[in-house]
N, C-alpha and C positions, 0 to 999 in steps of 0.2 A: 156645156158639160166641164163638170167636176169632180174631180175622185171623190172617193163619200169613206175609205179604208176598207171597201170590200172586196178580198180580191178577183174576184170573178170580173165587176164592173168595172173595177179602176182598171184591169187588163185590157177588160174589152174595150174602155173608149180609149185608151191609148193604141190599141190596135188599128180601131179608127182612124187615129191620127197621124199613125204611123202610112198607114194606106194611102191617105189622099195627100201625103207629104207635108205636112203641117206638123209644125213641134210641141204645140199646146193643145190641149182638150177642149177647151176654152175658144181656142180658134176659130172650132168648128160649127158652121152654117146648114141648114136644109138641104143644102145641093151639096155638101159632101157627106152626110148621112145617106140622102139618093146614089150616090156610087156607090158606097158599102152596101145598102140594100142590094142595087142591081146586079152586084159580083157575087152575093151570096143567092140570089132567087136564081140567079143563071147555073152557077157552080156548082150548089149543096145537092139539088138534083141529079148530077154526072159523076161518073167517076175522073179523079180516083177520091174527090174528097166526099163524094156519097158511103165510099167503102170508108176514110177516114175516119166518117162523121158517126159512124156505128159506136165508138168507146166513150163519144162524149151525148149523144142525140139519139138514143137506140129508138124505136116505135115512134116517131119524129114522123111530120108529114115530108121531109126529105128523105127519110131513110126507111119507110115501111114499103115492102112490096108491094103491099095492095094498091098505092100511089104509084108504081113505076108505069101502066099503062095508061095511066089516066092526068096528062100535062095539065089541062083545066084547073081538074083539084090541088095539084102540088102550086098551079101558079096562086089559088085562090088562099091555100094555106101560107105560103109566104107573103101575100101580102097583110094577110092578120098578124102575122107575125115580126113583118119586117118592118112594118109601114104603120103603126098602129099610133105610132108618135106623132103623123102627120095634126095639122092643127084643124083640120074637118072630123077628127076621129073625134065621137064625142065620149065624154068622160062620165067619173062617178065622184061622189065624194068622200071615198074610200082613197087613203096614202099609199105610195108605193113603200115596202116596207126598206128598200134600198136609197133611194133619191127623194123622200117625201113629198114627190110630185103626184097630181092625180094620176090613177091609171083610165083604162080607155076601157069604156062601153063596149068592150068586143069579147065575146067568147074565142081561145085559141085552137076549137074543137071542131072540125065543119059540120059537125049535127047539131051544133049549137048545146052540146048536152053539158059542158062546163060553165062554172061561174064565171063571168067576164070580169076579165084583167087582172083572172087567176092565174099561174103557172105551175105545173108540177115536173114528176122527173121527167118526161121525153123535151120538156122546153129546158130545162136547167138542173145541170148535172148534179146529181148526189141527195136531189130531195127527194122525199117519199112521192109514194104512188097516189094514184085519183083516190079520192074516199079516204082516206087514213090522215088521221087529226093529231099523231105525232108530231110533236117540235113545234107547233102553230100556235099564234096565242087566240084566246077566246074560244077554244074550241072549234077554230073555222080550220077548213081543207085546205092545203094551196098556198100558196105564196103571194099575193096582190104583188102585181109592177108598173111599173109606167112605160108605154113604147118605146121612150128612148132607154133604158135600163133592158128593156127584153130587145133590143136592136144589138147591147153592147153586148149582152151576154150571148147571143150569137155571132156574133164578131171574135167574140174570145177565144175558139178553136184556131184562130189563125195567127194568132199572136202568143201561141203555144209550139213545143216540140215535142214530134211522138218518138217516146222511147220505152221499148221492150214491151210493148204494144198499150203503153199508156200515155196519155197528156203532160208534160212538163210546162206547169206554168207558175210564172214568177215573179212573187210580189215584194214591194220594199217599201219604206217608211220615208223614201227619197223619191220622187215622183219619176228625175229623171231617170233615176234605174231602172225602174219600172218603164218606162217609154223605152228605153235601149235596149229590154230584153224582147218586147214587143214589135220593136222593130227589124231586131235581128232575126227572129221566128219567122212574122210574116213576112218577110224579103224571100226567103229560105222557102218556105212553104209554096209562094207562088211560083219561084222558079222551078221547085217540084211538082208541082199541079202542070204548069207547061212542058214538062220532061215526059212525064208519066202519059198524058194527052197524045203528044208527038209519036210514041212510042205504042200507042195503042194498050196501055198499060192501066191496072185496075189499083193499082197499089201507088203510092208515094215510098220512096226509099224515102227507111228511118237512117236516125242518125247512127253513125257507127259508135260513138261515143257511148259511157253508159252515164245516166241521167246526172248524177253527180259530181261526176268530171266533167262533163257538158254544162253544168251550172257558171263553173268554177273558171270554164276555160271561154265560155261567154260572158260574165260577169270582168273578167280582167282586160276583154277587149272593151271596154267603155270606157269613154272619155272621165266619164266620172273619179274611175279606179287610175285612171293613167294621169290625173292633174298632179301635180305635187301638194302632199298631202300635207303638209306644212301652210298652202296656201288656203287651203280648204276642209277646214278639222271638223265642221259639222257631223254629228257622228249619226250613221245610221246603218240598217239590218237588214235582211232579205230574209223571204220565206219562201222556201219552194214545194206547191202540192204536186203530186207524181198519182195521178187520178185514173178511175177508170169508172164511168156510167154504166158498163154493160150490164147486160141482164143477166148475163153467165159469170161475171165475175168483176161484181162492182169492189172497189178496194180506193184507198187513199193513203198515200203516206206521205207526213210531212217532213221537211227539210229544214231548218234553220240554221243560217248562220249570223252569231249578234255580232252587234255592233267591235267588241275588239278584238274579234276574227279578221273584220275587212278592214278595220283599221291596221292592222297587223299584216295582210295581205298587201294593203295601198304602199304602205311604209317598204314593203322588198319592195313593192316595182319599180322606186326610185333609184335613181344612180349610186347612189352611196352602199344600195346593198343588189342591185340587179342580179348583175353579172355571179356573185358566189348565190343567191336564191335559185337562182334559176341552173345551175349546175346541180343544187341541189334536186330541183323540180326535175332534172330530165336524168335521173337516175331511178326514179320511181315510176316509170312508165311500164307498160306492162311488155313483157317477152313475147318471142316469136314462140310457137311449140314446137317441142323437138318435133324432126322429123323421123317417123312411125319407120322401124325395120321393114328393108325387105318392098317399099312402099316404092311402084312405077310411076306415081300419080305424079307429076311436074308439080314444084314447092310454089306455091300460090304468093304473092304478096302481102305480105303482112301491113296493116293498118293496128297500134295497138287500141282499142277501149276502153281503158281507164288508166289513169294516174294515180297510184296509192294513196301518195303525199293527198292529194285531194280530196279520195274517198275517207282519210281519217281525221280530217280537217273536221268533218262532222260529228268526230267525235269530242272533239274539244269543248271546256276545259278538263273535263272529266278523265280523258284520259294522255291527259300532257305529260304524266312521268314517261310512258312507253313511247309517246310521240317525242321527246327529246333521246331520249335511248337509241332509236331506231332511226332516225332522219339527219340529226346533228351527231350523234356518238358513234352512228354506222356499226351499230350492235342488229346481227342478223336474225332473224326469224326461223324459226326449225322446226314449226310444229300449223306452217300454212301448206293448203293443197295444191297440187299442180305443180307443173316446172315454170310458169307463167309467171310467178310473182318475183321481182327481181329482188324484194328483200330477203328471199332466204341465202342470199351470196354477198350480202353487205358484208364488208369486213374494213376494222378501222387501220387495219395495216394495210390494204390497198388503196384506201379512201381516204387516207389520212391529209389528204390534199382538202377534204371537203368539210372539215370540222371546222367550224366559223364562232368565235365566241360572240360577234358583234351582232352576228345571225340571233345567237341563243339566248342573247342579252336583251335583244328589243323583244323577245317571247316572252322572257320573264316578266316585263317588265308589260306589256300588251294584254297577254296572258294570262298570268299567275297573280298579275298585280304584285309581285315581289317588289321588299323595299328595296330601294336603290340605294341604302346604307349595307344592306344583307349582299347587295349582289356586288357592290364594288368588294366586299373581304373576301367572297369569294374568287373574284378576279385577283386578289393581291395573293392570295392563299396560291393559286396557279398556278403566279409570276414565282412567286420564293421559291417553291416545288421545281418548277422550270429551271431555274436557275441555277438550282443546289443538284439535284440528277443531271445535267448537263458538265457541270462545273467538277462534281465526285463520280462522274457516271456510276452514278447508284442505281444499278441497274433492281436490285433485292425490293427499295423503295417504290421505284415502279409500279414491281409488279403487283408488289403488295397493294397499293391504291386502287390498281386496275381488278385484280382479283379475288379480296376480300370479299363476304359477302356477311359473314359474322361482326358486327360491330368492334367486340371485345379484340376482337384478331386485328382490324382495322385500326381500333384506335392504341392498342400497346403497339405495331409495328412503327407508326407515328410519332411515339416519344421517345421508339430506341431510334430513331432517325434526327430526333432534335436533339436527344442528350450524347449523342455521340457526335455532334456539330457544334456544338456547344463545347466540349470536354477539348474541341483541338483551337479554340479559341475563339469562336464564331457567336455573332449572336443568333439566339432562338430561329429555328426554323416560322417554330409557331408561338403566339402569346396568348395565352390563358381565355383575353375577353374576345377575340377574334373568333378562335376554336369553338368557343362556346357558342358563339353567333352563328358559327355556319353551322355545328354540329348538335350539340346537346342544348338540352332543358334545362338541366340545371348541372347539379353534381353528379358527373358520369352516368347521366339519364341521357343516353342516347333521343333526337327528335325522331321524331313517327317517319320524318320525311330524309332520314340523315343519308341515306341512299342515293335520294337524289342530290343531295348538297355534294355528295361523292363525284356523281354523274359531271355534273356540273363543274367542280375543280378539275377534272379528268378531261373536261371538251377547253379548259383556258390553258389547262398544260401541257397537251398535246398539241396543240396549236402553237403554244409557243417553242415548243421543243420541233416542230415542225419549221421552224423559221430557223432552230438556230443549227438547223441537220442533222440534231443525232440519230432519228431515224436511220442513215444511212448507212451507219456502225453497228445499228441496233437492233435492226427490223424485226429479228427473232424474240423481241422480247415481247412482242405482240402475238398471242394464241387466240384466236378466232372462232374455236370452239371451245373457249372456255365459259366464257359468256353467254347467255342469248339470253333474248326478252320473247314475252307472251306472243300470243298469238293477237294482233290487231283486228284484225279483219271477222 
């Protein structure tokens, strides 16, 4: 069995591979397929997987109430669905839509009412139902599928996590990463099945993490992500499918992490950045709700369900400016709902130790693809301002850079400070070329992203002043309520 690029199939074969303890689907043989078929045939018809499967295979022979009291029919259904890959199964000339292999001459309906070798919504998530020709070629109904591919699709849910009533399936153009997610989820699911059966529960425990946070947490635990990014620079991306095939509420949300974000996360997990990055991440976890007044119930132990930085990664690069301002410049969000979002209390004054230029610089290179020459100009400008403000204790200039929202006022403040510095016999704080490169398109014409440039200069400047311990005597220069970012979520 080989990956084809189809997410259901690829995740399914990686699930089978992980289930039997192998590392590559090409190592699978018929005995491995039989092990998985036996497990599915035994466990899918009883709790808790019978309930678990209603989100992905409603109206299948595994979940239909009409079959519950007819074990012989369920066994026959399972045999047709799970073992049509066998060499003894007759085949048709028609090819599988996923693998190109011949399809079995077997109807996947016990009444033999369906066309042989063709699947519908009850066998394959989010297909159309029987009789519909929408989205199928040549006016045919259903999807032709090989026996191996059908077994992989049936195994597919075991390699997914259940979150918010849906399945979370993760696929990557890096096969090793698809295997990592399938292996992690199938191991957890098998343990949860065992726990539910021991307690006579009809339901498996869902992950307490929100699906996007769960995705990032699982991603970061993979060996691929933990390898030195410099040693393995093959770029890759991941796509997550949060889906429900339920008749009462079918749906599909797709989340994509492109290669530049993956590359950035990988770099942040290396020794050079990990400590500072984790400090920023740790301050983005959901907080416990405030206790209700006059509540007599004992406080329950709280486990955060989401990390807001992880959640906001999925809005990059479109939301990069607000991401930088919130997480790297520590500007509070004042328009989010509830008291559990830590971003409402972000404070540059309090969190000045979290401001990191090297973290920001890598973000600019990886995510925004900013030219290194412009980044260097921003860094040098921030250093010059920090040295000047520290040496002259120029609180007015700091506040102008930090507070001004109108470009002409911001520009005038820099020019005044520059002029005053030169009159004292010093070299200019600003040079025309670097100023235009950072802030302007041309003569007195501000860049569309001048405010981002201001934030970046401020990040470098604040970090430098913190190292110079200037804020110890000037902590009141930062007013946390002066500037807030808009809502990210």
